[in-house]
TORTIMAR-819785 format. One record per residue: residue in three letters; x, y, z of N, C-alpha, C in turn; residue number from 1. Coordinates in pm, whole numbers, m for minus. Example, Ala and Ser with C-alpha at 12.3 -4.5 7.8 and 13.67 -1.06 7.14 Angstrom:
BEGIN
VODREN  aa    n_X    n_Y    n_Z   ca_X   ca_Y   ca_Z    c_X    c_Y    c_Z   i
VODREN ala   1319   m569    780   1230   m450    780   1320   m330    780   1
VODREN ser   1285   m225    708   1367   m106    714   1290      3    787   2
***
This chain:
BEGIN
VODREN  aa    n_X    n_Y    n_Z   ca_X   ca_Y   ca_Z    c_X    c_Y    c_Z   i
VODREN met     79   m102      9     10    m27     11     99    138    m37   1
VODREN asn     60    231    m92    118    365    m92    117    415     m3   2
VODREN lys    212    479     48    238    566    204    173    709    146   3
VODREN pro     58    782    205     35    919    203    143    981    159   4
VODREN ser    110   1120     75    197   1212     63    271   1282    174   5
VODREN thr    392   1354    161    330   1423    297    371   1556    264   6
VODREN asp    359   1621     98    411   1766     49    259   1793    110   7
VODREN lys    361   1934    141    234   2017    224    138   2099    133   8
VODREN arg    204   2082      2     87   2183   m105    m38   2064   m167   9
VODREN ile     m4   1957   m142   m134   1844   m160   m271   1911    m79  10
VODREN gly   m354   1935   m117   m500   2000    m59   m492   2143    m76  11
VODREN ala   m371   2237   m117   m361   2383    m85   m410   2393   m225  12
VODREN ser   m425   2566   m184   m456   2602   m355   m352   2725   m362  13
VODREN val   m344   2686   m519   m207   2831   m591   m248   2889   m659  14
VODREN gly   m305   3021   m632   m392   3084   m736   m512   3044   m728  15
VODREN arg   m610   2981   m881   m714   2951   m874   m702   2823   m900  16
VODREN tyr   m610   2753   m832   m591   2611   m840   m612   2524   m748  17
VODREN thr   m603   2386   m719   m615   2348   m604   m554   2209   m639  18
VODREN ile   m425   2184   m542   m301   2066   m611   m398   1923   m552  19
VODREN his   m382   1838   m599   m411   1683   m560   m320   1617   m579  20
VODREN gly   m224   1590   m618    m86   1485   m608     52   1540   m693  21
VODREN val    126   1460   m623    253   1466   m715    271   1399   m870  22
VODREN ile    310   1452   m984    302   1429  m1076    472   1333  m1087  23
VODREN gly    580   1445  m1047    749   1401  m1048    769   1543   m988  24
VODREN thr    932   1482   m954    995   1589   m909   1132   1605   m985  25
VODREN gly   1179   1724   m976   1284   1728  m1070   1419   1808   m982  26
VODREN gly   1522   1880  m1045   1616   1920   m982   1565   2119   m941  27
VODREN met   1500   2135  m1012   1430   2266  m1027   1293   2289   m936  28
VODREN ala   1211   2184   m991   1042   2233   m941   1022   2076   m945  29
VODREN asn    878   2053   m847    773   1970   m833    677   1970   m955  30
VODREN val    631   1903  m1005    491   1889  m1124    387   1841  m1065  31
VODREN tyr    277   1908  m1054    110   1864  m1003     35   1834  m1051  32
VODREN ala    m54   1761   m997   m191   1704  m1055   m289   1827   m977  33
VODREN ala   m339   1913  m1076   m471   2016  m1011   m574   2065  m1103  34
VODREN thr   m673   2075  m1015   m783   2118  m1103   m786   2286  m1102  35
VODREN asp   m826   2348  m1188   m858   2481  m1187  m1025   2538  m1112  36
VODREN asp  m1046   2657  m1107  m1153   2698  m1062  m1314   2658  m1160  37
VODREN thr  m1284   2642  m1254  m1384   2554  m1334  m1394   2372  m1315  38
VODREN gly  m1328   2323  m1235  m1300   2176  m1197  m1214   2087  m1316  39
VODREN gly  m1160   2199  m1420  m1043   2128  m1509   m902   2034  m1458  40
VODREN trp   m897   1953  m1518   m744   1917  m1479   m641   2023  m1536  41
VODREN cys   m494   2026  m1485   m390   2084  m1540   m279   2022  m1440  42
VODREN ala   m167   2053  m1492    m35   2007  m1412    m23   2136  m1408  43
VODREN val     41   2187  m1247    123   2285  m1227    228   2230  m1158  44
VODREN lys    312   2347  m1239    489   2327  m1176    522   2402  m1088  45
VODREN ile    601   2388  m1001    598   2481   m899    764   2520   m836  46
VODREN leu    825   2582   m878    972   2636   m859   1010   2559   m644  47
VODREN his   1159   2488   m680   1128   2455   m514   1194   2611   m401  48
VODREN arg   1129   2600   m312   1158   2665   m263   1280   2729   m241  49
VODREN ala   1377   2610   m173   1523   2662   m234   1570   2807   m324  50
VODREN leu   1509   2744   m414   1519   2840   m562   1443   2971   m608  51
VODREN ala   1372   3012   m510   1237   3104   m524   1350   3224   m483  52
VODREN thr   1400   3195   m468   1497   3370   m399   1672   3406   m495  53
VODREN asp   1659   3329   m589   1774   3308   m691   1726   3372   m791  54
VODREN glu   1788   3497   m861   1724   3608   m921   1758   3511  m1064  55
VODREN val   1839   3422  m1086   1889   3394  m1241   1749   3257  m1226  56
VODREN ala   1760   3159  m1098   1645   3020  m1094   1549   3087  m1117  57
VODREN val   1488   3212  m1078   1336   3265  m1163   1327   3285  m1256  58
VODREN ala   1433   3367  m1326   1443   3415  m1434   1461   3295  m1589  59
VODREN arg   1511   3244  m1533   1505   3077  m1614   1412   2984  m1601  60
VODREN phe   1275   2987  m1517   1164   2918  m1442   1093   2990  m1554  61
VODREN phe   1065   3125  m1551    955   3214  m1662   1006   3200  m1802  62
VODREN glu   1155   3207  m1767   1159   3191  m1988   1132   3043  m1973  63
VODREN glu   1138   2949  m1906   1029   2845  m1975    931   2844  m2066  64
VODREN ala    804   2903  m2034    695   2965  m2083    769   3054  m2203  65
VODREN tyr    797   3125  m2200    816   3212  m2316    871   3150  m2399  66
VODREN leu    968   3055  m2399   1054   2943  m2475    947   2862  m2582  67
VODREN val    901   2773  m2439    758   2647  m2480    686   2738  m2554  68
VODREN asn    605   2870  m2538    503   2937  m2629    543   2982  m2785  69
VODREN arg    671   3001  m2790    715   3056  m2921    705   2922  m3037  70
VODREN val    694   2779  m2983    686   2681  m3103    549   2664  m3138  71
VODREN lys    564   2678  m3260    436   2643  m3252    389   2478  m3338  72
VODREN his    388   2343  m3249    365   2260  m3276    321   2182  m3198  73
VODREN pro    272   2027  m3242    169   2018  m3081    237   1890  m3043  74
VODREN gly    334   1895  m3055    487   1811  m3003    486   1879  m2888  75
VODREN val    492   1995  m2870    525   2069  m2754    391   2096  m2644  76
VODREN cys    425   2077  m2497    333   2135  m2378    355   2280  m2374  77
VODREN arg    208   2348  m2414    220   2490  m2411    222   2520  m2254  78
VODREN ile    234   2615  m2202    211   2711  m2131     94   2777  m2080  79
VODREN val    m13   2752  m2033   m143   2811  m2061   m185   2947  m1943  80
VODREN asp    m39   2937  m1774    m70   3027  m1701     46   3029  m1650  81
VODREN asp     94   3164  m1540    209   3131  m1478    132   3244  m1353  82
VODREN gly    220   3201  m1254    180   3290  m1134    300   3287  m1013  83
VODREN val    234   3349   m894    346   3318   m754    271   3255   m664  84
VODREN thr    306   3176   m557    241   3129   m466    211   3205   m355  85
VODREN ala    179   3169   m258    114   3258   m142    287   3243    m58  86
VODREN asp    387   3154    m56    470   3181    m15    603   3182    m88  87
VODREN arg    557   3288   m216    647   3350   m305    735   3236   m392  88
VODREN cys    673   3155   m410    718   3010   m530    673   3055   m647  89
VODREN pro    725   3107   m773    667   3099   m911    660   2913   m948  90
VODREN phe    529   2937  m1040    464   2819  m1043    428   2890  m1216  91
VODREN leu    436   2710  m1298    321   2721  m1460    273   2657  m1446  92
VODREN val    126   2679  m1540     14   2597  m1529     44   2562  m1678  93
VODREN met     m6   2403  m1715     13   2351  m1879   m129   2252  m1840  94
VODREN asp   m102   2173  m1981   m201   2062  m1990   m157   1968  m1903  95
VODREN leu   m252   1877  m1852   m251   1751  m1779   m213   1663  m1923  96
VODREN leu   m163   1579  m1926   m118   1499  m2029   m170   1326  m1934  97
VODREN asn   m201   1290  m2047   m253   1105  m1995   m219   1042  m2052  98
VODREN gly    m79    979  m1996     m4    873  m2068    135    812  m1974  99
VODREN glu    269    805  m2002    373    785  m1950    481    860  m2014 100
VODREN thr    604    870  m1956    761    948  m1967    796    825  m2072 101
VODREN leu    908    795  m2173    945    750  m2201   1041    642  m2148 102
VODREN glu   1088    729  m2014   1186    672  m1943   1119    575  m1853 103
VODREN ser    947    602  m1823    877    482  m1757    875    335  m1832 104
VODREN arg    867    381  m1977    847    308  m2091    953    211  m2044 105
VODREN ile   1067    234  m2041   1185    160  m2075   1241    147  m1923 106
VODREN glu   1193    150  m1835   1243    115  m1698   1244     m7  m1686 107
VODREN gly   1391    m61  m1597   1454   m201  m1580   1514   m235  m1756 108
VODREN asp   1614   m159  m1804   1641   m226  m1924   1637   m238  m2029 109
VODREN val   1454   m211  m2003   1384   m262  m2150   1436   m227  m2276 110
VODREN lys   1443   m290  m2404   1464   m250  m2510   1344   m238  m2590 111
VODREN leu   1315   m144  m2712   1145   m145  m2792   1214   m177  m2948 112
VODREN pro   1108   m248  m2970   1104   m302  m3128   1160   m158  m3204 113
VODREN val   1260   m200  m3297   1332    m85  m3355   1215     m5  m3467 114
VODREN val   1143    m39  m3510   1023     26  m3603    935    145  m3466 115
VODREN glu    919    105  m3379    832    159  m3231    950    279  m3220 116
VODREN val   1121    246  m3211   1189    355  m3219   1217    439  m3276 117
VODREN leu   1205    382  m3416   1188    463  m3564   1103    564  m3556 118
VODREN asp    984    547  m3520    865    634  m3491    858    719  m3450 119
VODREN ile    944    705  m3309    929    794  m3159   1081    931  m3216 120
VODREN gly   1124    834  m3260   1245    894  m3293   1191    998  m3428 121
VODREN ile   1098    991  m3490   1063   1066  m3643    983   1188  m3568 122
VODREN asp    875   1145  m3484    793   1256  m3392    926   1315  m3330 123
VODREN val   1022   1315  m3238   1073   1385  m3157   1172   1494  m3292 124
VODREN ala   1194   1439  m3386   1302   1530  m3470   1191   1625  m3540 125
VODREN asp   1110   1601  m3568    998   1673  m3593    982   1779  m3545 126
VODREN thr    948   1742  m3398    915   1845  m3279   1030   2000  m3309 127
VODREN leu   1142   1875  m3267   1299   1972  m3253   1317   2015  m3424 128
VODREN thr   1293   2044  m3497   1289   2098  m3605   1244   2220  m3593 129
VODREN ala   1100   2210  m3547    995   2315  m3521   1084   2394  m3350 130
VODREN val   1135   2354  m3277   1139   2410  m3185   1290   2528  m3244 131
VODREN his   1385   2423  m3316   1484   2516  m3356   1477   2606  m3449 132
VODREN glu   1371   2585  m3551   1324   2697  m3606   1309   2835  m3531 133
VODREN ala   1220   2785  m3393   1191   2908  m3320   1289   2950  m3232 134
VODREN gly   1446   2915  m3290   1562   3006  m3199   1564   2933  m3058 135
VODREN ile   1506   2798  m3049   1559   2756  m2962   1652   2619  m2958 136
VODREN ile   1724   2623  m2818   1809   2462  m2801   1743   2398  m2689 137
VODREN his   1667   2284  m2707   1618   2214  m2603   1744   2207  m2477 138
VODREN arg   1848   2176  m2499   1997   2091  m2428   1931   2015  m2288 139
VODREN asp   1824   1928  m2267   1836   1823  m2173   1690   1720  m2233 140
VODREN leu   1782   1672  m2381   1642   1560  m2451   1693   1405  m2363 141
VODREN lys   1622   1394  m2340   1627   1246  m2261   1477   1169  m2228 142
VODREN pro   1516   1054  m2196   1382    945  m2214   1282   1044  m2103 143
VODREN ala   1304   1084  m1985   1242   1135  m1867   1164   1282  m1943 144
VODREN asn   1181   1347  m2020   1133   1440  m2139   1072   1427  m2216 145
VODREN leu   1058   1304  m2259    979   1241  m2358    856   1184  m2316 146
VODREN phe    698   1249  m2372    600   1163  m2282    504   1108  m2402 147
VODREN leu    499   1009  m2382    406    894  m2478    281    908  m2459 148
VODREN thr    177    984  m2508     10    998  m2457    m27    871  m2507 149
VODREN phe   m178    846  m2445   m227    732  m2463   m296    714  m2620 150
VODREN ser   m305    866  m2648   m333    836  m2798   m230    870  m2901 151
VODREN gly    m83    801  m2828    m17    797  m2947    103    858  m2979 152
VODREN asp     97   1028  m2925    127   1126  m2971    274   1163  m2885 153
VODREN val    403   1185  m2919    497   1195  m2842    544   1358  m2792 154
VODREN lys    534   1400  m2682    523   1545  m2613    668   1568  m2585 155
VODREN leu    740   1675  m2622    897   1728  m2576    843   1778  m2416 156
VODREN leu    868   1777  m2360    872   1842  m2186   1046   1930  m2151 157
VODREN asp    977   1973  m2062   1046   2055  m1958   1156   2145  m2079 158
VODREN phe   1116   2229  m2064   1235   2329  m2125   1320   2428  m2034 159
VODREN gly   1307   2371  m1937   1354   2463  m1838   1514   2492  m1827 160
VODREN val   1619   2436  m1897   1708   2408  m1931   1766   2490  m2072 161
VODREN gly   1672   2485  m2111   1668   2576  m2289   1700   2694  m2307 162
VODREN lys   1752   2735  m2420   1890   2808  m2441   1802   2876  m2550 163
VODREN gly   1711   2994  m2459   1683   3103  m2607   1758   3228  m2601 164
VODREN lys   1751   3335  m2659   1829   3445  m2696   1834   3514  m2555 165
VODREN ala   1711   3526  m2421   1692   3626  m2314   1757   3535  m2232 166
VODREN leu   1792   3426  m2188   1877   3349  m2079   1994   3330  m2152 167
VODREN ala   2104   3375  m2265   2191   3291  m2300   2287   3358  m2173 168
VODREN gly   2377   3278  m2144   2488   3278  m2072   2430   3244  m1888 169
VODREN lys   2318   3263  m1874   2224   3257  m1735   2278   3105  m1669 170
VODREN thr   2328   3103  m1577   2279   2931  m1533   2296   2963  m1360 171
VODREN val   2216   2860  m1292   2182   2846  m1148   2311   2776  m1108 172
VODREN glu   2407   2858  m1010   2471   2848   m960   2498   2710   m905 173
VODREN gly   2616   2658   m938   2608   2491   m905   2526   2403   m998 174
VODREN met   2468   2434  m1072   2337   2381  m1159   2449   2263  m1272 175
VODREN leu   2433   2158  m1294   2463   2096  m1443   2382   2118  m1553 176
VODREN leu   2347   2206  m1640   2282   2184  m1745   2242   2103  m1827 177
VODREN gly   2157   1992  m1881   2151   1851  m1912   2164   1752  m1805 178
VODREN thr   2176   1633  m1866   2219   1487  m1823   2309   1402  m1873 179
VODREN pro   2392   1380  m1816   2553   1324  m1861   2500   1225  m1942 180
VODREN ser   2404   1122  m1924   2422   1005  m2014   2335   1051  m2185 181
VODREN tyr   2278   1226  m2194   2230   1229  m2307   2285   1314  m2341 182
VODREN met   2428   1354  m2292   2439   1513  m2317   2545   1489  m2433 183
VODREN ser   2563   1587  m2542   2625   1596  m2640   2796   1627  m2533 184
VODREN pro   2943   1638  m2646   3076   1685  m2593   3090   1790  m2541 185
VODREN glu   3025   1912  m2659   3014   2014  m2629   2952   2082  m2502 186
VODREN gln   2866   2014  m2474   2777   2065  m2380   2820   2026  m2230 187
VODREN ala   2883   1904  m2239   2974   1830  m2109   3076   1880  m2084 188
VODREN val   3146   1936  m2171   3265   2047  m2146   3255   2168  m2080 189
VODREN gly   3143   2231  m2114   3118   2315  m2050   3113   2473  m2174 190
VODREN ser   3109   2360  m2291   3099   2545  m2363   3004   2639  m2343 191
VODREN gly   3058   2785  m2425   3003   2888  m2400   2813   2850  m2534 192
VODREN thr   2761   2939  m2450   2611   2930  m2516   2629   2918  m2685 193
VODREN asp   2765   2976  m2737   2745   2995  m2837   2838   2854  m2957 194
VODREN lys   2850   2784  m2861   2943   2668  m2896   2822   2535  m2908 195
VODREN val   2682   2536  m2798   2601   2483  m2797   2519   2488  m2874 196
VODREN asp   2506   2417  m3018   2395   2447  m3112   2242   2380  m3117 197
VODREN ala   2193   2376  m3240   2126   2313  m3267   2162   2165  m3246 198
VODREN arg   2277   2112  m3325   2367   1992  m3355   2390   1930  m3216 199
VODREN ser   2406   2019  m3080   2391   1916  m2940   2249   1865  m2922 200
VODREN asp   2130   1922  m2997   2007   1834  m2975   2032   1732  m3050 201
VODREN val   2079   1698  m3188   2080   1594  m3217   2181   1510  m3164 202
VODREN tyr   2301   1521  m3142   2345   1414  m3047   2266   1388  m2935 203
VODREN ser   2177   1471  m2889   2097   1370  m2733   2045   1326  m2809 204
VODREN leu   1935   1327  m2944   1843   1240  m2996   1924   1088  m3024 205
VODREN gly   2033   1108  m3120   2072    997  m3120   2106    930  m2989 206
VODREN ala   2174    981  m2889   2217    884  m2761   2027    814  m2703 207
VODREN val   1967    885  m2742   1823    855  m2681   1780    695  m2753 208
VODREN leu   1796    711  m2889   1744    609  m2964   1837    511  m2928 209
VODREN phe   1982    547  m2956   2133    430  m2910   2018    338  m2777 210
VODREN arg   1951    459  m2670   1910    378  m2508   1814    281  m2603 211
VODREN leu   1721    350  m2611   1579    257  m2654   1636    144  m2774 212
VODREN ile   1695    138  m2833   1742    m14  m2890   1836   m117  m2814 213
VODREN ser   1946    m16  m2775   2030   m163  m2693   1976   m179  m2573 214
VODREN gly   1929   m119  m2470   1933   m119  m2341   2002    m37  m2326 215
VODREN glu   2107     25  m2371   2254     39  m2285   2263    182  m2292 216
VODREN thr   2352    314  m2244   2341    426  m2272   2484    397  m2357 217
VODREN val   2503    536  m2413   2596    509  m2496   2749    499  m2433 218
VODREN his   2759    566  m2326   2895    560  m2222   2846    466  m2143 219
VODREN val   2921    369  m2086   2872    284  m1985   2986    298  m1837 220
VODREN ala   2923    385  m1714   2987    416  m1652   2882    400  m1498 221
VODREN asp   2975    392  m1383   2929    327  m1266   2815    447  m1220 222
VODREN asp   2903    608  m1239   2846    740  m1154   2783    838  m1251 223
VODREN ser   2754    933  m1239   2707   1005  m1260   2859   1121  m1336 224
VODREN tyr   2930   1113  m1285   3103   1196  m1267   3152   1140  m1387 225
VODREN arg   3178   1002  m1391   3200    919  m1505   3131    905  m1604 226
VODREN arg   2983    971  m1594   2918    957  m1732   2945   1075  m1773 227
VODREN trp   2950   1210  m1697   2970   1294  m1759   3147   1332  m1788 228
VODREN phe   3212   1301  m1745   3362   1261  m1781   3357   1205  m1938 229
VODREN ala   3293   1094  m1969   3298    988  m2058   3240   1092  m2179 230
VODREN ala   3156   1172  m2130   3052   1256  m2252   3140   1348  m2305 231
VODREN ala   3241   1398  m2243   3275   1528  m2289   3458   1480  m2322 232
VODREN thr   3458   1376  m2280   3619   1319  m2327   3601   1211  m2444 233
VODREN glu   3513   1111  m2452   3545    991  m2564   3446    976  m2655 234
VODREN his   3491    951  m2793   3392    895  m2849   3275    786  m2835 235
VODREN ala   3191    835  m2894   3074    719  m2908   3088    624  m2977 236
VODREN arg   3060    487  m2878   3105    359  m2951   2973    334  m3035 237
VODREN ser   2953    291  m3164   2891    203  m3250   2748    158  m3185 238
VODREN leu   2674    174  m3281   2535    142  m3210   2515    m18  m3240 239
VODREN val   2593    m74  m3348   2643   m210  m3359   2699   m310  m3263 240
VODREN glu   2809   m227  m3188   2872   m289  m3089   2781   m350  m2944 241
VODREN ala   2662   m204  m2915   2582   m258  m2789   2456   m368  m2877 242
VODREN ala   2439   m330  m2991   2304   m419  m3062   2325   m443  m3190 243
VODREN pro   2394   m586  m3211   2496   m618  m3312   2398   m671  m3437 244
VODREN ser   2233   m680  m3378   2133   m744  m3493   2069   m566  m3525 245
VODREN thr   2101   m510  m3485   2047   m354  m3549   2024   m383  m3734 246
VODREN his   1956   m328  m3815   1973   m318  m3939   2071   m214  m3965 247
VODREN pro   2164   m200  m4079   2281   m148  m4099   2214     20  m4116 248
VODREN ser   2062     22  m4214   2019    215  m4241   2034    264  m4016 249
VODREN val   1978    196  m3955   1966    223  m3836   2126    270  m3752 250
VODREN val   2187    152  m3782   2306    212  m3709   2346    331  m3758 251
VODREN ala   2395    332  m3921   2428    478  m3967   2412    576  m3944 252
VODREN val   2247    588  m3935   2209    700  m3881   2249    725  m3716 253
VODREN val   2213    656  m3668   2219    697  m3501   2412    734  m3474 254
VODREN asp   2462    626  m3583   2626    635  m3557   2659    800  m3574 255
VODREN met   2591    836  m3683   2628    977  m3737   2557   1123  m3667 256
VODREN ala   2450   1093  m3575   2388   1160  m3440   2521   1156  m3361 257
VODREN leu   2573   1074  m3343   2651   1039  m3235   2786   1096  m3224 258
VODREN met   2790   1137  m3336   2921   1157  m3385   3022   1285  m3249 259
VODREN phe   3149   1290  m3252   3191   1352  m3125   3199   1512  m3188 260
VODREN glu   3261   1518  m3279   3303   1656  m3329   3153   1692  m3426 261
VODREN lys   3072   1829  m3374   2909   1859  m3422   2945   1894  m3553 262
VODREN glu   3048   1915  m3643   3051   1981  m3743   3046   1829  m3835 263
VODREN glu   3038   1675  m3791   3066   1580  m3831   2893   1526  m3804 264
VODREN arg   2812   1548  m3759   2659   1531  m3727   2564   1553  m3814 265
VODREN trp   2443   1488  m3822   2339   1522  m3900   2300   1687  m3896 266
VODREN pro   2335   1738  m3989   2337   1951  m4003   2203   2017  m3922 267
VODREN ser   2145   1896  m3912   2008   2007  m3826   1916   1887  m3764 268
VODREN ala   1812   1898  m3746   1721   1797  m3680   1617   1756  m3801 269
VODREN ser   1636   1826  m3908   1559   1865  m4013   1618   1715  m4082 270
VODREN ala   1754   1750  m4114   1821   1638  m4140   1787   1485  m4096 271
VODREN leu   1842   1508  m3998   1800   1366  m3895   1646   1287  m3951 272
VODREN leu   1573   1390  m3928   1447   1311  m3960   1411   1284  m4081 273
VODREN ser   1479   1349  m4183   1462   1266  m4321   1529   1129  m4341 274
VODREN ala   1640   1119  m4272   1749   1017  m4243   1692    888  m4208 275
VODREN leu   1612    931  m4056   1490    867  m3971   1419    788  m4094 276
VODREN arg   1344    890  m4139   1199    861  m4209   1301    736  m4331 277
VODREN asp   1413    787  m4406   1477    650  m4483   1528    513  m4440 278
VODREN ala   1602    565  m4256   1632    423  m4256   1452    323  m4198 279
VODREN lys   1373    397  m4149   1265    298  m4131   1168    245  m4270 280
VODREN arg   1201    304  m4365   1136    231  m4495   1229     98  m4557 281
VODREN ala   1387    162  m4522   1488     19  m4505   1468   m103  m4434 282
VODREN val   1431    m73  m4330   1326   m124  m4258   1234   m256  m4239 283
VODREN val   1121   m163  m4299   1007   m218  m4325   1058   m320  m4448 284
VODREN ala   1169   m245  m4561   1141   m351  m4669   1184   m435  m4663 285
VODREN ser   1333   m463  m4605   1405   m585  m4523   1328   m660  m4459 286
VODREN ser   1271   m633  m4385   1157   m767  m4273   1040   m807  m4404 287
VODREN ala   1005   m736  m4494    923   m809  m4623    985   m870  m4695 288
VODREN ala   1089   m896  m4731   1195   m932  m4774   1317  m1016  m4750 289
VODREN pro   1364  m1121  m4809   1480  m1195  m4700   1620  m1108  m4769 290
VODREN gly   1734  m1126  m4647   1830  m1055  m4653   1829   m925  m4616 291
VODREN val   1921   m862  m4616   1925   m683  m4558   2010   m627  m4664 292
VODREN ala   1984   m514  m4674   2037   m367  m4778   2168   m418  m4813 293
VODREN pro   2251   m372  m4867   2389   m329  m4824   2381   m217  m4770 294
VODREN met   2534   m201  m4678   2569   m114  m4627   2586     55  m4686 295
VODREN gly   2672     20  m4784   2723     89  m4882   2620    175  m4947 296
VODREN ser   2538    100  m5022   2434    197  m5064   2374    309  m4964 297
VODREN phe   2324    236  m4875   2284    349  m4767   2325    434  m4727 298
VODREN ile   2473    445  m4679   2539    524  m4664   2584    573  m4789 299
VODREN ser   2582    586  m4878   2599    690  m4999   2505    783  m4982 300
VODREN met   2332    721  m4964   2244    793  m4934   2190    862  m4836 301
VODREN leu   2305    796  m4723   2304    906  m4579   2398   1047  m4660 302
VODREN asn   2515   1015  m4699   2615   1113  m4771   2512   1207  m4815 303
VODREN asp   2449   1157  m4891   2342   1252  m4992   2263   1379  m4926 304
VODREN leu   2218   1302  m4800   2129   1394  m4704   2231   1507  m4659 305
VODREN lys   2285   1412  m4601   2401   1510  m4499   2438   1653  m4596 306
VODREN asp   2468   1603  m4709   2522   1739  m4793   2413   1815  m4842 307
VODREN pro   2378   1957  m4782   2286   2031  m4826   2250   2047  m4979 308
VODREN asp   2339   2063  m5038   2381   2102  m5143   2333   1979  m5292 309
***
């Protein structure tokens, strides 16, 4: 039997919202299930009290609302309201989603069927294309920030460490922006905001796809510090090393997304999206016919996609 929550916000009112339960807890905020004054359900994200007096933390928290609402795409969960609680903690309000995070879906080193992985990757790359076109870099793409709705949609969550013009260069003291297991090398070494561009999100999506297919993270390490060090200094291993039976078309796409030097990756989320669609076609075709498509012909096609000319 679950123990009752000790969170003092449960049952309390936050503006015109009544808090009913905890959905999740993060480094900067808690997310609660709530109802508004009309009885409609929503999610309320409240900044931790310890950060409520930190001007940069508060600015970054509210910047999430402005970043998210600049993106016109169904793959992004929009902020519908904001405010400050009675104890001076900022909060954001968004639609309450029905489903589960991708992290929950793969709990316990679960691997997903490759076509399902490609479908997820295609949806996320499509959303990232819109995010990048809005001038935003997410910087924390990982399974915990991807939500699978019961209707089959994939939603990109948590722009709390996203980079937009307003917060370029601002960080909360002592906070590592991003998650080591899915972090690009340039982000791991702490490059300035001018060095972390859309290709960093391309790397992170590649790392997510690697995990979904193989059941392993790109770099195997015992703790967060070692994972961070590996992300900053080590080239990613090929997907075929962790999942030898993976179709070569998928290996080629993921490996290119995970290149150490960003100049060698897919140049954009849009280019990665095209490659993932082609890889899915190759996988589906090979499953309907004996044998596997030659690797060389697919690599040639990928090089054509990578070169915008």
